[in-house]
Biotite code that builds the C-alpha atoms (Angstrom):
import biotite.structure as struc

atoms = struc.array([
    struc.Atom([3.811, 3.064, 0.850], chain_id="A", res_id=1, res_name="MET", atom_name="CA", element="C"),
    struc.Atom([5.112, 5.998, -1.750], chain_id="A", res_id=2, res_name="ILE", atom_name="CA", element="C"),
    struc.Atom([4.117, 9.378, -0.556], chain_id="A", res_id=3, res_name="CYS", atom_name="CA", element="C"),
    struc.Atom([2.120, 11.865, -2.506], chain_id="A", res_id=4, res_name="ASP", atom_name="CA", element="C"),
    struc.Atom([3.856, 14.910, -1.836], chain_id="A", res_id=5, res_name="TRP", atom_name="CA", element="C"),
    struc.Atom([1.670, 17.190, -3.824], chain_id="A", res_id=6, res_name="THR", atom_name="CA", element="C"),
    struc.Atom([-1.389, 16.165, -2.025], chain_id="A", res_id=7, res_name="SER", atom_name="CA", element="C"),
    struc.Atom([0.346, 16.160, 1.446], chain_id="A", res_id=8, res_name="LEU", atom_name="CA", element="C"),
    struc.Atom([1.869, 20.103, 1.196], chain_id="A", res_id=9, res_name="VAL", atom_name="CA", element="C"),
    struc.Atom([-1.622, 20.950, -0.153], chain_id="A", res_id=10, res_name="ALA", atom_name="CA", element="C"),
    struc.Atom([-3.225, 19.471, 3.268], chain_id="A", res_id=11, res_name="ALA", atom_name="CA", element="C"),
    struc.Atom([-0.373, 20.499, 4.868], chain_id="A", res_id=12, res_name="HIS", atom_name="CA", element="C"),
    struc.Atom([1.461, 23.405, 4.523], chain_id="A", res_id=13, res_name="SER", atom_name="CA", element="C"),
    struc.Atom([4.003, 22.817, 7.085], chain_id="A", res_id=14, res_name="GLU", atom_name="CA", element="C"),
    struc.Atom([5.689, 20.096, 4.935], chain_id="A", res_id=15, res_name="LEU", atom_name="CA", element="C"),
    struc.Atom([6.722, 22.197, 2.310], chain_id="A", res_id=16, res_name="ALA", atom_name="CA", element="C"),
    struc.Atom([9.870, 22.973, 4.160], chain_id="A", res_id=17, res_name="HIS", atom_name="CA", element="C"),
    struc.Atom([10.588, 19.505, 3.596], chain_id="A", res_id=18, res_name="ILE", atom_name="CA", element="C"),
    struc.Atom([13.781, 19.019, 1.659], chain_id="A", res_id=19, res_name="PRO", atom_name="CA", element="C"),
    struc.Atom([13.770, 17.074, -1.857], chain_id="A", res_id=20, res_name="GLN", atom_name="CA", element="C"),
    struc.Atom([16.561, 14.369, -0.149], chain_id="A", res_id=21, res_name="ALA", atom_name="CA", element="C"),
    struc.Atom([14.701, 13.853, 2.891], chain_id="A", res_id=22, res_name="LEU", atom_name="CA", element="C"),
    struc.Atom([11.186, 13.216, 1.012], chain_id="A", res_id=23, res_name="ARG", atom_name="CA", element="C"),
    struc.Atom([12.804, 10.790, -1.458], chain_id="A", res_id=24, res_name="ALA", atom_name="CA", element="C"),
    struc.Atom([13.915, 8.904, 2.043], chain_id="A", res_id=25, res_name="ALA", atom_name="CA", element="C"),
    struc.Atom([10.475, 8.874, 3.410], chain_id="A", res_id=26, res_name="ALA", atom_name="CA", element="C"),
    struc.Atom([7.645, 6.582, 3.957], chain_id="A", res_id=27, res_name="HIS", atom_name="CA", element="C"),
    struc.Atom([4.070, 6.643, 4.348], chain_id="A", res_id=28, res_name="LEU", atom_name="CA", element="C"),
    struc.Atom([2.914, 4.676, 6.927], chain_id="A", res_id=29, res_name="ARG", atom_name="CA", element="C"),
    struc.Atom([-1.071, 4.377, 8.140], chain_id="A", res_id=30, res_name="VAL", atom_name="CA", element="C"),
    struc.Atom([-1.485, 3.198, 11.507], chain_id="A", res_id=31, res_name="CYS", atom_name="CA", element="C"),
    struc.Atom([-4.745, 2.000, 13.543], chain_id="A", res_id=32, res_name="ALA", atom_name="CA", element="C"),
    struc.Atom([-5.253, 3.316, 16.819], chain_id="A", res_id=33, res_name="ALA", atom_name="CA", element="C"),
    struc.Atom([-3.337, 1.754, 19.391], chain_id="A", res_id=34, res_name="GLY", atom_name="CA", element="C"),
    struc.Atom([-0.618, 0.228, 17.099], chain_id="A", res_id=35, res_name="GLU", atom_name="CA", element="C"),
    struc.Atom([2.651, 0.280, 18.334], chain_id="A", res_id=36, res_name="THR", atom_name="CA", element="C"),
    struc.Atom([5.556, 2.119, 16.125], chain_id="A", res_id=37, res_name="LEU", atom_name="CA", element="C"),
    struc.Atom([8.431, 0.848, 18.112], chain_id="A", res_id=38, res_name="PHE", atom_name="CA", element="C"),
    struc.Atom([9.114, -0.380, 21.786], chain_id="A", res_id=39, res_name="ARG", atom_name="CA", element="C"),
    struc.Atom([11.761, 0.794, 24.155], chain_id="A", res_id=40, res_name="GLN", atom_name="CA", element="C"),
    struc.Atom([14.828, -0.759, 23.743], chain_id="A", res_id=41, res_name="GLY", atom_name="CA", element="C"),
    struc.Atom([14.496, -1.196, 19.612], chain_id="A", res_id=42, res_name="ASP", atom_name="CA", element="C"),
    struc.Atom([17.051, 0.409, 17.901], chain_id="A", res_id=43, res_name="ARG", atom_name="CA", element="C"),
    struc.Atom([16.210, 3.805, 16.180], chain_id="A", res_id=44, res_name="PRO", atom_name="CA", element="C"),
    struc.Atom([15.824, 3.401, 12.582], chain_id="A", res_id=45, res_name="LYS", atom_name="CA", element="C"),
    struc.Atom([13.992, 6.588, 11.847], chain_id="A", res_id=46, res_name="ALA", atom_name="CA", element="C"),
    struc.Atom([12.435, 10.239, 12.698], chain_id="A", res_id=47, res_name="MET", atom_name="CA", element="C"),
    struc.Atom([8.774, 10.190, 12.439], chain_id="A", res_id=48, res_name="PHE", atom_name="CA", element="C"),
    struc.Atom([6.319, 12.991, 11.568], chain_id="A", res_id=49, res_name="CYS", atom_name="CA", element="C"),
    struc.Atom([2.828, 12.787, 12.705], chain_id="A", res_id=50, res_name="LEU", atom_name="CA", element="C"),
    struc.Atom([0.238, 13.808, 10.181], chain_id="A", res_id=51, res_name="ILE", atom_name="CA", element="C"),
    struc.Atom([-2.913, 13.099, 11.709], chain_id="A", res_id=52, res_name="ASP", atom_name="CA", element="C"),
    struc.Atom([-4.431, 11.542, 14.964], chain_id="A", res_id=53, res_name="GLY", atom_name="CA", element="C"),
    struc.Atom([-2.292, 11.396, 18.276], chain_id="A", res_id=54, res_name="GLU", atom_name="CA", element="C"),
    struc.Atom([1.322, 9.260, 18.950], chain_id="A", res_id=55, res_name="VAL", atom_name="CA", element="C"),
    struc.Atom([2.445, 8.677, 22.728], chain_id="A", res_id=56, res_name="ARG", atom_name="CA", element="C"),
    struc.Atom([5.858, 8.040, 23.464], chain_id="A", res_id=57, res_name="LEU", atom_name="CA", element="C"),
    struc.Atom([5.821, 6.276, 26.498], chain_id="A", res_id=58, res_name="LEU", atom_name="CA", element="C"),
    struc.Atom([8.078, 3.726, 29.335], chain_id="A", res_id=59, res_name="ARG", atom_name="CA", element="C"),
    struc.Atom([6.829, 1.193, 31.853], chain_id="A", res_id=60, res_name="ARG", atom_name="CA", element="C"),
    struc.Atom([7.886, 1.785, 35.472], chain_id="A", res_id=61, res_name="SER", atom_name="CA", element="C"),
    struc.Atom([8.678, -0.779, 37.384], chain_id="A", res_id=62, res_name="ARG", atom_name="CA", element="C"),
    struc.Atom([5.356, -1.886, 38.631], chain_id="A", res_id=63, res_name="GLU", atom_name="CA", element="C"),
    struc.Atom([4.236, -1.758, 34.947], chain_id="A", res_id=64, res_name="GLY", atom_name="CA", element="C"),
    struc.Atom([2.616, 1.457, 34.986], chain_id="A", res_id=65, res_name="ALA", atom_name="CA", element="C"),
    struc.Atom([2.534, 3.456, 31.846], chain_id="A", res_id=66, res_name="GLU", atom_name="CA", element="C"),
    struc.Atom([4.960, 6.661, 32.383], chain_id="A", res_id=67, res_name="VAL", atom_name="CA", element="C"),
    struc.Atom([4.158, 9.081, 28.920], chain_id="A", res_id=68, res_name="VAL", atom_name="CA", element="C"),
    struc.Atom([7.130, 11.222, 28.156], chain_id="A", res_id=69, res_name="LEU", atom_name="CA", element="C"),
    struc.Atom([5.700, 12.941, 25.209], chain_id="A", res_id=70, res_name="GLN", atom_name="CA", element="C"),
    struc.Atom([2.079, 12.805, 23.687], chain_id="A", res_id=71, res_name="ARG", atom_name="CA", element="C"),
    struc.Atom([2.186, 14.757, 20.126], chain_id="A", res_id=72, res_name="SER", atom_name="CA", element="C"),
    struc.Atom([-1.051, 15.429, 17.939], chain_id="A", res_id=73, res_name="ARG", atom_name="CA", element="C"),
    struc.Atom([1.375, 16.569, 14.743], chain_id="A", res_id=74, res_name="GLY", atom_name="CA", element="C"),
    struc.Atom([4.795, 17.135, 13.641], chain_id="A", res_id=75, res_name="GLY", atom_name="CA", element="C"),
    struc.Atom([8.302, 15.399, 14.342], chain_id="A", res_id=76, res_name="PHE", atom_name="CA", element="C"),
    struc.Atom([8.768, 12.991, 17.182], chain_id="A", res_id=77, res_name="PHE", atom_name="CA", element="C"),
    struc.Atom([11.268, 10.526, 18.195], chain_id="A", res_id=78, res_name="ALA", atom_name="CA", element="C"),
    struc.Atom([14.233, 12.284, 16.461], chain_id="A", res_id=79, res_name="GLU", atom_name="CA", element="C"),
    struc.Atom([16.160, 12.945, 19.888], chain_id="A", res_id=80, res_name="ALA", atom_name="CA", element="C"),
    struc.Atom([16.556, 8.863, 20.214], chain_id="A", res_id=81, res_name="SER", atom_name="CA", element="C"),
    struc.Atom([18.437, 8.572, 16.547], chain_id="A", res_id=82, res_name="LEU", atom_name="CA", element="C"),
    struc.Atom([21.214, 10.443, 18.075], chain_id="A", res_id=83, res_name="GLU", atom_name="CA", element="C"),
    struc.Atom([21.050, 8.581, 21.291], chain_id="A", res_id=84, res_name="SER", atom_name="CA", element="C"),
    struc.Atom([20.500, 4.879, 23.713], chain_id="A", res_id=85, res_name="LYS", atom_name="CA", element="C"),
    struc.Atom([18.416, 6.359, 26.388], chain_id="A", res_id=86, res_name="ALA", atom_name="CA", element="C"),
    struc.Atom([16.029, 9.587, 27.155], chain_id="A", res_id=87, res_name="TYR", atom_name="CA", element="C"),
    struc.Atom([17.840, 11.794, 29.556], chain_id="A", res_id=88, res_name="HIS", atom_name="CA", element="C"),
    struc.Atom([14.632, 13.451, 31.341], chain_id="A", res_id=89, res_name="CYS", atom_name="CA", element="C"),
    struc.Atom([13.759, 14.882, 34.548], chain_id="A", res_id=90, res_name="GLY", atom_name="CA", element="C"),
    struc.Atom([10.522, 16.061, 35.898], chain_id="A", res_id=91, res_name="ALA", atom_name="CA", element="C"),
    struc.Atom([10.921, 19.715, 35.165], chain_id="A", res_id=92, res_name="GLU", atom_name="CA", element="C"),
    struc.Atom([12.677, 19.570, 31.953], chain_id="A", res_id=93, res_name="ALA", atom_name="CA", element="C"),
    struc.Atom([9.456, 17.214, 30.829], chain_id="A", res_id=94, res_name="ARG", atom_name="CA", element="C"),
    struc.Atom([7.480, 20.384, 32.233], chain_id="A", res_id=95, res_name="ILE", atom_name="CA", element="C"),
    struc.Atom([9.275, 22.931, 30.209], chain_id="A", res_id=96, res_name="LEU", atom_name="CA", element="C"),
    struc.Atom([8.910, 20.519, 27.071], chain_id="A", res_id=97, res_name="HIS", atom_name="CA", element="C"),
    struc.Atom([5.292, 19.949, 27.031], chain_id="A", res_id=98, res_name="ALA", atom_name="CA", element="C"),
    struc.Atom([4.799, 23.676, 27.467], chain_id="A", res_id=99, res_name="ILE", atom_name="CA", element="C"),
    struc.Atom([7.353, 24.550, 24.641], chain_id="A", res_id=100, res_name="GLU", atom_name="CA", element="C"),
    struc.Atom([5.528, 21.465, 22.331], chain_id="A", res_id=101, res_name="SER", atom_name="CA", element="C"),
    struc.Atom([2.132, 21.814, 23.424], chain_id="A", res_id=102, res_name="GLU", atom_name="CA", element="C"),
    struc.Atom([1.610, 25.184, 23.857], chain_id="A", res_id=103, res_name="GLY", atom_name="CA", element="C"),
    struc.Atom([1.716, 28.407, 21.913], chain_id="A", res_id=104, res_name="THR", atom_name="CA", element="C"),
    struc.Atom([4.329, 31.210, 21.880], chain_id="A", res_id=105, res_name="ALA", atom_name="CA", element="C"),
    struc.Atom([5.550, 29.576, 25.438], chain_id="A", res_id=106, res_name="GLY", atom_name="CA", element="C"),
    struc.Atom([1.925, 29.397, 27.133], chain_id="A", res_id=107, res_name="THR", atom_name="CA", element="C"),
    struc.Atom([-0.009, 26.298, 27.598], chain_id="A", res_id=108, res_name="LEU", atom_name="CA", element="C"),
    struc.Atom([-3.602, 26.451, 28.865], chain_id="A", res_id=109, res_name="THR", atom_name="CA", element="C"),
    struc.Atom([-4.348, 22.846, 30.512], chain_id="A", res_id=110, res_name="LEU", atom_name="CA", element="C"),
    struc.Atom([-7.523, 21.081, 29.171], chain_id="A", res_id=111, res_name="ALA", atom_name="CA", element="C"),
    struc.Atom([-7.808, 19.008, 32.381], chain_id="A", res_id=112, res_name="GLN", atom_name="CA", element="C"),
    struc.Atom([-6.528, 19.049, 36.121], chain_id="A", res_id=113, res_name="SER", atom_name="CA", element="C"),
    struc.Atom([-3.107, 19.037, 37.175], chain_id="A", res_id=114, res_name="ARG", atom_name="CA", element="C"),
    struc.Atom([-3.417, 16.306, 38.856], chain_id="A", res_id=115, res_name="LYS", atom_name="CA", element="C"),
    struc.Atom([-4.677, 14.391, 35.116], chain_id="A", res_id=116, res_name="ALA", atom_name="CA", element="C"),
    struc.Atom([-1.688, 16.443, 33.669], chain_id="A", res_id=117, res_name="TRP", atom_name="CA", element="C"),
    struc.Atom([0.753, 15.069, 36.333], chain_id="A", res_id=118, res_name="ALA", atom_name="CA", element="C"),
    struc.Atom([-0.442, 11.681, 35.496], chain_id="A", res_id=119, res_name="ALA", atom_name="CA", element="C"),
    struc.Atom([-0.126, 12.166, 31.394], chain_id="A", res_id=120, res_name="GLU", atom_name="CA", element="C"),
    struc.Atom([3.340, 13.274, 32.120], chain_id="A", res_id=121, res_name="LEU", atom_name="CA", element="C"),
    struc.Atom([4.254, 10.124, 34.600], chain_id="A", res_id=122, res_name="GLY", atom_name="CA", element="C"),
    struc.Atom([4.587, 12.388, 37.664], chain_id="A", res_id=123, res_name="LEU", atom_name="CA", element="C"),
    struc.Atom([2.496, 12.237, 40.840], chain_id="A", res_id=124, res_name="THR", atom_name="CA", element="C"),
    struc.Atom([0.830, 15.014, 41.374], chain_id="A", res_id=125, res_name="HIS", atom_name="CA", element="C"),
    struc.Atom([2.884, 16.149, 44.484], chain_id="A", res_id=126, res_name="GLU", atom_name="CA", element="C"),
    struc.Atom([5.745, 15.663, 42.172], chain_id="A", res_id=127, res_name="ALA", atom_name="CA", element="C"),
    struc.Atom([4.346, 18.137, 39.795], chain_id="A", res_id=128, res_name="LEU", atom_name="CA", element="C"),
    struc.Atom([2.862, 20.782, 42.131], chain_id="A", res_id=129, res_name="TYR", atom_name="CA", element="C"),
    struc.Atom([6.524, 21.232, 43.623], chain_id="A", res_id=130, res_name="ARG", atom_name="CA", element="C"),
    struc.Atom([8.011, 21.751, 40.589], chain_id="A", res_id=131, res_name="ALA", atom_name="CA", element="C"),
    struc.Atom([5.824, 24.383, 39.246], chain_id="A", res_id=132, res_name="LEU", atom_name="CA", element="C"),
    struc.Atom([6.462, 25.843, 42.388], chain_id="A", res_id=133, res_name="ALA", atom_name="CA", element="C"),
    struc.Atom([10.222, 25.443, 42.315], chain_id="A", res_id=134, res_name="ARG", atom_name="CA", element="C"),
    struc.Atom([9.836, 26.879, 38.469], chain_id="A", res_id=135, res_name="LEU", atom_name="CA", element="C"),
    struc.Atom([7.534, 29.917, 39.523], chain_id="A", res_id=136, res_name="GLN", atom_name="CA", element="C"),
    struc.Atom([10.139, 30.909, 42.089], chain_id="A", res_id=137, res_name="ALA", atom_name="CA", element="C"),
    struc.Atom([12.900, 30.654, 40.128], chain_id="A", res_id=138, res_name="ALA", atom_name="CA", element="C"),
    struc.Atom([10.954, 33.234, 37.828], chain_id="A", res_id=139, res_name="GLY", atom_name="CA", element="C"),
    struc.Atom([10.944, 30.643, 35.120], chain_id="A", res_id=140, res_name="THR", atom_name="CA", element="C"),
    struc.Atom([7.230, 30.242, 34.697], chain_id="A", res_id=141, res_name="LEU", atom_name="CA", element="C"),
    struc.Atom([4.213, 32.235, 35.558], chain_id="A", res_id=142, res_name="ALA", atom_name="CA", element="C"),
    struc.Atom([0.899, 30.543, 36.574], chain_id="A", res_id=143, res_name="LEU", atom_name="CA", element="C"),
    struc.Atom([-2.587, 31.504, 36.271], chain_id="A", res_id=144, res_name="ASP", atom_name="CA", element="C"),
    struc.Atom([-4.767, 28.884, 37.161], chain_id="A", res_id=145, res_name="GLY", atom_name="CA", element="C"),
    struc.Atom([-4.689, 26.246, 34.045], chain_id="A", res_id=146, res_name="GLY", atom_name="CA", element="C"),
    struc.Atom([-3.054, 28.637, 32.227], chain_id="A", res_id=147, res_name="ARG", atom_name="CA", element="C"),
    struc.Atom([1.374, 28.428, 31.904], chain_id="A", res_id=148, res_name="MET", atom_name="CA", element="C"),
    struc.Atom([3.541, 31.332, 30.460], chain_id="A", res_id=149, res_name="THR", atom_name="CA", element="C"),
    struc.Atom([7.131, 30.413, 30.152], chain_id="A", res_id=150, res_name="LEU", atom_name="CA", element="C"),
    struc.Atom([9.079, 34.092, 31.184], chain_id="A", res_id=151, res_name="ARG", atom_name="CA", element="C"),
    struc.Atom([11.871, 33.249, 28.958], chain_id="A", res_id=152, res_name="GLN", atom_name="CA", element="C"),
    struc.Atom([10.524, 30.808, 26.026], chain_id="A", res_id=153, res_name="PRO", atom_name="CA", element="C"),
    struc.Atom([12.833, 28.422, 24.700], chain_id="A", res_id=154, res_name="GLY", atom_name="CA", element="C"),
    struc.Atom([15.369, 28.667, 27.206], chain_id="A", res_id=155, res_name="LYS", atom_name="CA", element="C"),
    struc.Atom([16.108, 25.658, 29.159], chain_id="A", res_id=156, res_name="ARG", atom_name="CA", element="C"),
    struc.Atom([17.159, 25.528, 32.976], chain_id="A", res_id=157, res_name="LEU", atom_name="CA", element="C"),
])
């Protein structure tokens, strides 16, 4: 479906910065809840920008359980896959990524328990607690209940 950029930009001002060449190559796609955009192992063909709704990038564990690598409620996603054949992500990179992408100005306030957040990130709650303790001990992260603040937002370990 061809994009109506005038309407999109009017409703979502952040899209005004997308260059004309990219706009010309873009396609609008409306998906049903639960629809799969691409599967693990597929060759990357596009970069996506979520306008409305939620998308989960996930893998399956050896046991078949879903492991959520990223949950997006707006903006670009899957752009890293365009240049890579596989995701390279550890627990602490995943935690920092979630704070940076889901939080504001380096701070994320959880809307659920840490145990539920661990499952969403594809971690055991024990692994999450250990990683948070390491990040706090290293001075990278300040914890205050469900609020996590990066001490140096944008800087990776």
